[in-house]
C-alpha angles and dihedrals in degrees: 000000000000112000129200117206120196119208143049109227139096090275090058093049089052091048091045092053092051093046089049090054091057119106089216094057115094102169137358126211115193121206099228102330125174140250090288097051089048088074092057105028146019111271118213119192107227140137101256090205091062094086096181093054090046091051091053091052092046090054093043092055093043093237115188099189134023121204115195116212109180132055102234099069089043092053091048092054106259092150093053091046097049094041089052086054090053096253115140103237130182116215141067125297120254094264094050090045088065085082084082101017094063124034089192092055091050093048093048089051090052091051095047093047100037092243111166111250139137118290108265150173127211107222134195096171145024093260091062091049091052091049091055091046091056092062100034138081122232138281097062126188117225116199128186107231098229135047113302104171092255092306100093099087122082128177105213121202096191142030093251092059092046091054094043094051092043092051091052091053093046089052091055106263088154117045093214097070147348091210125091145189122228115196143170117270111248120208121208137079123316123225137171119222119191133203138179110218139195128184093277109020146023138208132206111261104185139288131243145170117231128201108219103173118089097225134065118272086026097290129147132026126338120265136185087269133303097206144322144202134213141249103031104227093205090069105083127166093268093052092043090058090054092048091053098043099040102034117012103042096046090050096049091043091052091053092048089051089057088050089244101111119188124249125175140037115335122196116200110202108204143186112205112209122175089344091304122118120230121188112238098170146336123229116197095212139034114300123248117251091010091069088059092060098038101049097055087060094052114105100176120086106267095210090054090052092049092049090050089052093050090049091048089241101119089126089068098056127077113213112211128198137198113247095226124101122243136207137183129196119197119222107210136191113259109264095033128167083031126041118331139171120262132206094036115159119248108203117173105044093119088064087078114083108215119212138149090291102042123045134169114210117197120224118159097021137118137179108233118177090344094306128114109237135178114241102165144051093248105047114169135009116213109203131182135170131208145126097268114056094198091056090044090055092048090052092050094049089050089053094047090051091051092069091048094202105187094197093058142077135187142183113260093193104066106150091021095143094060100028094050090053091064 
């Protein structure tokens, strides 16, 4: 089968690699892909938000199945559009994608279905923000309602900051929405819980812990993700039961009630407080960099799993995992998440010998005139698997240092909360 993969990040390279390993997969076309996917697939430069142009290319290359990586095309209704045009597409419909596309939609759903989450207020003006401030303790979290490429969430330590950030959103800092959500700040331990879903059922699809802050020991501004490890040890069987009963089932049931059932990957972003799960956010796709630590542990054919989901037959497939642990460290351009240089040469990547245990996933990379260049803030993802996470991290750091990329930086403490406890 010919498979089309939409996206260009580390997540898409990880997905591309797993699709490539499948016996069912004949050919992969990436829209637009990156320097890593170019080794496994045919990359086609296209604006993935231009659905008509995308459809023409999908038909031209006789694509049988489309897998959508990032959130923006999902939120804009790519699945509805392609399905209407008789293209088999894996991902949630536009309505279900609002779980990520609108913080206000997600919060209202929590309220209506008694799903545990932080106390919140949906605000359209300063007066509503002030009203929430009167009855809340600091710090306060301010979230832009729509998609903001990982930059729409700010933890504010004082009233002044809350009002400043809110004002910026009201004035249109993010194109997606001038509305926001203010909510109480929850303390605890974060975890990411993944599912693959069809119209009637769902199956566990791995757990991970991401490191959002740019600096070591989780300091500095939020990023798209500096690294992750899998599985998340905090999620035991008892906690998993609570996540499913209190959060996952009520959400999927609410969507079915609206006759907009969910299909695709579903990422449940959690805060665990006193062994109780609270929903922080939903993502309607695999996380990035969580995908890069979950997929190397997957033993079952990914294409088979996706086909079972699209046929609403997830119940009939057993998803098997490797027992080893996995970690990824993201090599970023200096200056990220602020301004950074683009088109910087990366020289020594071939000094790393890839095998089943050590993988380099490309993110913000491109081949231009036969040379490997950085074109993004997050550039390469160094992933390794093994039984001892501390040794895995040491191996990754050794690999990152091998390429000696002067324009980059990375966190050396991924997994610090659990590794420093030992």
